[in-house]
C-alpha positions as a Markdown table, in Angstrom:
| # | Residue | x | y | z |
|---|---|---|---|---|
| 1 | Met | -45.2 | -33.3 | -35.1 |
| 2 | Ser | -42.1 | -32.3 | -36.8 |
| 3 | Ala | -38.7 | -32.1 | -35.1 |
| 4 | Glu | -37.4 | -29.5 | -37.4 |
| 5 | Phe | -36.2 | -26.3 | -35.7 |
| 6 | Asp | -36.5 | -23.9 | -38.6 |
| 7 | Gly | -39.3 | -22.7 | -40.8 |
| 8 | Arg | -42.0 | -23.4 | -38.2 |
| 9 | Thr | -45.3 | -21.6 | -37.6 |
| 10 | Gly | -47.7 | -21.8 | -34.8 |
| 11 | Leu | -46.6 | -23.1 | -31.4 |
| 12 | Trp | -43.2 | -24.5 | -32.4 |
| 13 | Gly | -42.5 | -21.3 | -34.4 |
| 14 | Arg | -43.1 | -19.1 | -31.4 |
| 15 | Leu | -41.0 | -21.4 | -29.2 |
| 16 | Thr | -38.2 | -21.3 | -31.7 |
| 17 | Arg | -38.3 | -17.5 | -32.0 |
| 18 | Trp | -38.3 | -17.1 | -28.2 |
| 19 | Leu | -35.4 | -19.5 | -27.7 |
| 20 | Arg | -33.3 | -17.6 | -30.3 |
| 21 | Ala | -34.2 | -14.2 | -28.9 |
| 22 | Ser | -33.8 | -14.9 | -25.2 |
| 23 | Gly | -30.4 | -15.1 | -23.6 |
| 24 | Pro | -29.7 | -17.8 | -21.0 |
| 25 | Gly | -31.5 | -17.0 | -17.8 |
| 26 | Glu | -33.7 | -14.3 | -19.3 |
| 27 | Ala | -37.2 | -14.6 | -17.8 |
| 28 | Ala | -40.1 | -15.3 | -20.1 |
| 29 | Asp | -43.1 | -13.0 | -20.1 |
| 30 | Asp | -46.6 | -14.4 | -19.5 |
| 31 | Gly | -47.2 | -15.2 | -23.2 |
| 32 | Asp | -43.8 | -16.8 | -23.7 |
| 33 | Arg | -44.3 | -18.7 | -20.4 |
| 34 | Glu | -47.6 | -20.2 | -21.6 |
| 35 | Ala | -46.2 | -21.0 | -25.0 |
| 36 | Leu | -43.2 | -22.8 | -23.5 |
| 37 | Leu | -45.3 | -24.8 | -21.1 |
| 38 | Leu | -47.7 | -25.8 | -23.9 |
| 39 | Ala | -44.8 | -26.8 | -26.1 |
| 40 | Ala | -43.5 | -29.1 | -23.3 |
| 41 | Ala | -47.0 | -30.7 | -22.9 |
| 42 | Glu | -47.3 | -31.1 | -26.7 |
| 43 | Ala | -44.0 | -32.9 | -26.7 |
| 44 | Gly | -45.4 | -35.4 | -24.2 |
| 45 | Leu | -44.0 | -34.1 | -20.9 |
| 46 | Pro | -46.7 | -34.4 | -18.2 |
| 47 | Leu | -46.9 | -31.2 | -16.2 |
| 48 | Ala | -48.2 | -30.1 | -12.7 |
| 49 | Pro | -48.0 | -26.8 | -10.9 |
| 50 | Ala | -45.1 | -26.2 | -8.5 |
| 51 | Ala | -44.2 | -23.7 | -5.9 |
| 52 | His | -42.5 | -20.4 | -6.8 |
| 53 | Pro | -40.0 | -18.1 | -5.1 |
| 54 | Ala | -41.2 | -15.8 | -2.3 |
| 55 | Pro | -39.3 | -12.7 | -1.3 |
| 56 | Gly | -35.8 | -13.4 | -0.2 |
| 57 | Tyr | -35.0 | -17.1 | -0.1 |
| 58 | Gly | -38.5 | -18.2 | 0.7 |
| 59 | Cys | -41.0 | -20.4 | -0.9 |
| 60 | Ser | -44.6 | -19.8 | -1.8 |
| 61 | Cys | -45.7 | -22.8 | 0.2 |
| 62 | Asp | -45.1 | -20.9 | 3.4 |
| 63 | Arg | -43.6 | -23.9 | 5.1 |
| 64 | Val | -41.1 | -22.9 | 7.7 |
| 65 | Gly | -37.7 | -24.1 | 6.6 |
| 66 | Cys | -39.0 | -25.5 | 3.3 |
| 67 | Pro | -36.1 | -27.9 | 2.2 |
| 68 | Thr | -36.7 | -27.4 | -1.5 |
| 69 | Pro | -38.0 | -23.8 | -2.0 |
| 70 | Ala | -39.7 | -23.2 | -5.3 |
| 71 | Arg | -38.8 | -26.7 | -6.5 |
| 72 | His | -41.6 | -28.9 | -5.3 |
| 73 | Pro | -45.2 | -29.7 | -6.6 |
| 74 | Val | -48.0 | -27.8 | -4.8 |
| 75 | Ser | -50.1 | -31.0 | -4.6 |
| 76 | Phe | -49.3 | -34.3 | -2.9 |
| 77 | Ala | -51.2 | -35.9 | -5.8 |
| 78 | Trp | -48.8 | -34.5 | -8.4 |
| 79 | Gln | -48.1 | -38.0 | -9.9 |
| 80 | Thr | -51.7 | -38.5 | -10.8 |
| 81 | Gln | -52.4 | -34.8 | -11.4 |
| 82 | Ser | -49.6 | -34.4 | -14.0 |
| 83 | Thr | -51.0 | -34.1 | -17.5 |
| 84 | Thr | -50.2 | -33.2 | -21.1 |
| 85 | Asp | -53.8 | -31.9 | -21.7 |
| 86 | Arg | -53.5 | -28.5 | -23.3 |
| 87 | Ala | -56.7 | -27.1 | -21.8 |
| 88 | Gln | -55.7 | -28.0 | -18.3 |
| 89 | Val | -52.1 | -26.6 | -18.7 |
| 90 | Glu | -53.6 | -23.4 | -20.1 |
| 91 | Arg | -55.9 | -23.1 | -17.1 |
| 92 | Trp | -53.1 | -23.6 | -14.6 |
| 93 | Ala | -50.8 | -21.2 | -16.4 |
| 94 | Arg | -53.4 | -18.5 | -16.5 |
| 95 | His | -54.8 | -19.0 | -13.0 |
| 96 | Glu | -51.4 | -19.4 | -11.3 |
| 97 | Pro | -49.3 | -16.8 | -13.1 |
| 98 | Gln | -46.3 | -17.1 | -10.8 |
| 99 | Ala | -46.2 | -20.8 | -10.4 |
| 100 | Asn | -43.3 | -23.0 | -11.6 |
| 101 | Phe | -44.2 | -26.3 | -13.1 |
| 102 | Ile | -42.7 | -29.8 | -12.6 |
| 103 | Thr | -42.7 | -32.6 | -15.1 |
| 104 | Ala | -43.2 | -36.1 | -13.7 |
| 105 | Thr | -40.6 | -38.6 | -14.9 |
| 106 | Gly | -40.9 | -42.3 | -15.5 |
| 107 | Thr | -44.1 | -42.5 | -17.6 |
| 108 | Thr | -43.1 | -41.0 | -21.0 |
| 109 | His | -39.7 | -39.6 | -20.3 |
| 110 | Asp | -36.7 | -39.7 | -17.9 |
| 111 | Val | -34.2 | -37.0 | -17.1 |
| 112 | Leu | -30.4 | -37.5 | -16.8 |
| 113 | Asp | -29.3 | -34.7 | -14.4 |
| 114 | Val | -25.6 | -33.9 | -14.3 |
| 115 | Pro | -23.3 | -31.1 | -13.0 |
| 116 | Leu | -23.2 | -28.2 | -15.4 |
| 117 | Glu | -19.6 | -28.4 | -16.6 |
| 118 | Ala | -19.7 | -32.1 | -17.1 |
| 119 | Gly | -23.0 | -31.7 | -19.0 |
| 120 | Arg | -21.6 | -29.0 | -21.2 |
| 121 | Glu | -18.6 | -31.2 | -22.1 |
| 122 | Ala | -20.8 | -34.2 | -22.7 |
| 123 | Leu | -23.2 | -32.2 | -24.9 |
| 124 | Glu | -20.4 | -30.9 | -27.1 |
| 125 | Arg | -19.0 | -34.4 | -27.5 |
| 126 | Leu | -22.4 | -35.9 | -28.3 |
| 127 | Leu | -23.3 | -33.3 | -30.9 |
| 128 | Gly | -19.8 | -33.5 | -32.4 |
| 129 | Ala | -20.2 | -37.3 | -32.8 |
| 130 | Gly | -23.6 | -36.9 | -34.4 |
| 131 | Val | -25.5 | -38.5 | -31.6 |
| 132 | Ala | -29.2 | -37.5 | -31.5 |
| 133 | Val | -29.6 | -35.4 | -28.4 |
| 134 | Gly | -33.1 | -34.5 | -27.2 |
| 135 | Pro | -34.2 | -31.5 | -25.2 |
| 136 | Val | -31.7 | -30.1 | -22.7 |
| 137 | Ala | -32.4 | -27.6 | -20.0 |
| 138 | Glu | -29.9 | -25.6 | -17.9 |
| 139 | Ser | -30.6 | -24.8 | -14.3 |
| 140 | Asp | -28.7 | -21.8 | -12.9 |
| 141 | Asp | -27.9 | -23.7 | -9.8 |
| 142 | Gly | -25.3 | -25.6 | -11.7 |
| 143 | Arg | -27.0 | -28.5 | -13.4 |
| 144 | Leu | -27.8 | -29.7 | -16.9 |
| 145 | Leu | -30.9 | -31.8 | -17.6 |
| 146 | Phe | -31.0 | -34.2 | -20.5 |
| 147 | Phe | -34.5 | -35.3 | -21.4 |
| 148 | Thr | -34.8 | -38.9 | -22.8 |
| 149 | Leu | -37.3 | -41.6 | -23.4 |
| 150 | Thr | -38.2 | -43.6 | -20.3 |
| 151 | Arg | -37.0 | -47.1 | -19.8 |
| 152 | Gly | -40.4 | -47.9 | -18.2 |
| 153 | Thr | -40.5 | -50.9 | -16.0 |
| 154 | Pro | -37.8 | -53.4 | -16.8 |
| 155 | Glu | -38.6 | -57.1 | -16.6 |
| 156 | Asp | -36.0 | -57.6 | -14.0 |
| 157 | Glu | -36.8 | -55.3 | -11.1 |
| 158 | Asp | -33.4 | -56.1 | -9.5 |
| 159 | Glu | -31.8 | -54.1 | -12.2 |
| 160 | Trp | -33.5 | -50.8 | -11.2 |
| 161 | Trp | -32.8 | -48.3 | -8.5 |
| 162 | Pro | -36.0 | -46.6 | -7.4 |
| 163 | Cys | -35.7 | -42.8 | -7.9 |
| 164 | Glu | -37.0 | -42.2 | -4.4 |
| 165 | Leu | -33.5 | -43.3 | -3.2 |
| 166 | Asp | -31.5 | -40.6 | -4.7 |
| 167 | Cys | -33.3 | -38.3 | -7.2 |
| 168 | His | -35.3 | -35.8 | -5.3 |
| 169 | Pro | -34.0 | -32.3 | -5.0 |
| 170 | Glu | -33.2 | -32.6 | -1.3 |
| 171 | Thr | -30.7 | -35.4 | -2.0 |
| 172 | Met | -28.5 | -33.2 | -4.2 |
| 173 | Asp | -25.7 | -33.0 | -1.7 |
| 174 | Glu | -25.6 | -36.8 | -1.3 |
| 175 | His | -25.6 | -37.4 | -5.0 |
| 176 | Pro | -23.6 | -34.7 | -6.8 |
| 177 | Gly | -22.8 | -36.7 | -9.9 |
| 178 | Leu | -25.3 | -38.1 | -12.4 |
| 179 | Arg | -28.8 | -38.6 | -11.2 |
| 180 | Trp | -31.4 | -40.5 | -13.2 |
| 181 | His | -34.9 | -39.2 | -12.7 |
| 182 | Cys | -37.3 | -42.0 | -13.5 |
| 183 | Arg | -40.3 | -43.5 | -11.7 |
| 184 | Gly | -41.5 | -41.5 | -8.7 |
| 185 | Ser | -39.4 | -38.4 | -9.5 |
| 186 | Tyr | -39.7 | -35.0 | -11.1 |
| 187 | Val | -37.8 | -32.0 | -12.3 |
| 188 | Leu | -38.6 | -28.4 | -12.9 |
| 189 | Val | -39.6 | -27.7 | -16.5 |
| 190 | Pro | -38.6 | -24.4 | -18.2 |
| 191 | Pro | -39.4 | -21.7 | -17.8 |
| 192 | Ala | -39.0 | -21.8 | -14.0 |
| 193 | Arg | -37.6 | -19.4 | -11.4 |
| 194 | Leu | -35.2 | -20.3 | -8.6 |
| 195 | Thr | -34.9 | -18.7 | -5.2 |
| 196 | Gly | -32.3 | -16.1 | -4.5 |
| 197 | Glu | -31.6 | -12.5 | -5.5 |
| 198 | Asp | -29.9 | -13.0 | -8.8 |
| 199 | Asp | -32.9 | -14.0 | -11.1 |
| 200 | Arg | -31.8 | -17.6 | -11.5 |
| 201 | Thr | -33.9 | -19.7 | -13.8 |
| 202 | Val | -34.3 | -23.1 | -15.4 |
| 203 | His | -34.3 | -22.5 | -19.2 |
| 204 | Trp | -34.0 | -24.6 | -22.4 |
| 205 | Leu | -30.8 | -24.9 | -24.3 |
| 206 | Arg | -32.4 | -27.3 | -26.7 |
| 207 | Gly | -36.2 | -27.1 | -26.7 |
| 208 | Pro | -38.8 | -29.8 | -26.5 |
| 209 | Glu | -39.3 | -29.9 | -30.2 |
| 210 | His | -36.2 | -32.3 | -30.3 |
| 211 | Pro | -37.3 | -36.0 | -30.2 |
| 212 | Leu | -36.5 | -37.8 | -27.0 |
| 213 | Pro | -33.5 | -40.2 | -27.4 |
| 214 | Asp | -32.9 | -43.5 | -25.8 |
| 215 | Pro | -31.1 | -42.7 | -22.5 |
| 216 | Leu | -28.6 | -45.5 | -23.0 |
| 217 | Thr | -27.2 | -43.6 | -26.1 |
| 218 | Leu | -26.2 | -40.7 | -23.8 |
| 219 | Leu | -25.3 | -42.6 | -20.6 |
| 220 | Glu | -21.7 | -43.5 | -21.2 |
| 221 | Thr | -20.7 | -40.1 | -22.4 |
| 222 | Leu | -22.4 | -38.4 | -19.5 |
| 223 | Thr | -20.9 | -40.8 | -16.8 |
| 224 | Asp | -17.4 | -40.3 | -18.3 |
| 225 | Ala | -17.7 | -36.6 | -18.2 |
| 226 | Cys | -19.0 | -36.7 | -14.6 |
| 227 | Ala | -16.1 | -38.9 | -13.6 |
| 228 | Arg | -13.6 | -36.5 | -15.0 |
| 229 | His | -15.2 | -33.5 | -13.4 |
| 230 | Thr | -15.6 | -35.0 | -10.0 |
| 231 | Gly | -12.1 | -36.6 | -9.9 |
| 232 | Gln | -13.7 | -39.8 | -8.6 |
| 233 | Asp | -14.2 | -43.2 | -10.1 |
| 234 | Gln | -17.5 | -43.8 | -12.0 |
| 235 | Asp | -19.3 | -45.7 | -9.3 |
| 236 | His | -18.9 | -42.8 | -6.8 |
| 237 | Ser | -19.4 | -40.0 | -9.3 |
| 238 | Thr | -22.7 | -41.4 | -10.6 |
| 239 | Gly | -24.6 | -41.5 | -7.4 |
| 240 | Ala | -27.9 | -42.3 | -9.2 |
| 241 | Trp | -26.4 | -45.1 | -11.4 |
| 242 | Pro | -29.6 | -46.9 | -12.4 |
| 243 | Leu | -28.4 | -50.4 | -13.4 |
| 244 | Arg | -26.7 | -52.7 | -10.9 |
| 245 | Arg | -23.5 | -54.3 | -12.1 |
């Protein structure tokens, strides 16, 4: 699979043309949606169906007071259900045309999730320095998602924070800085729709055709940017700091 962005045909070519033609936040039609989901799966991001917005600020799960409307998997078995199988993703996309999708982190990839302004600053610095940056998604609720290779299971478990502690969507208020989605966590994968009345989405800034980088090549720049934008020291601004010091 080539990582080149230009001169592509087939799936990557359609993805490239859609990313160029669509403005940030513009919803994909059914064909574009399926192509984008298949591109994510082809890039190795395991997918599973998620809830979608219901009228107003509701959630398709019909749970009264759902804490994460349109942001959670529809199945409790999402970790084992998540797949990159093209045929399965096609079936889900066609049979559940309104569904969002999540990608399960910690198996093939992780996600470094940062506040929007800090992420934009970091992205500019990284690209300016010639650092290889992988796929990047923007969420219209004010977050930037950097997709990276996973660190897997380190030999020393004491050096790892379980993602369950701080990287689920409902913990956003407690961890407004950098959040490292790894084992046991997930994020919405573009194209996804958020709740509200202003057509908010999760959309690619850099598509999944970009190879996944080592997360440690991005971490220092991201944490520095978060520290500046929160006005706090690094330890407090990076609520999901993964490595104990």
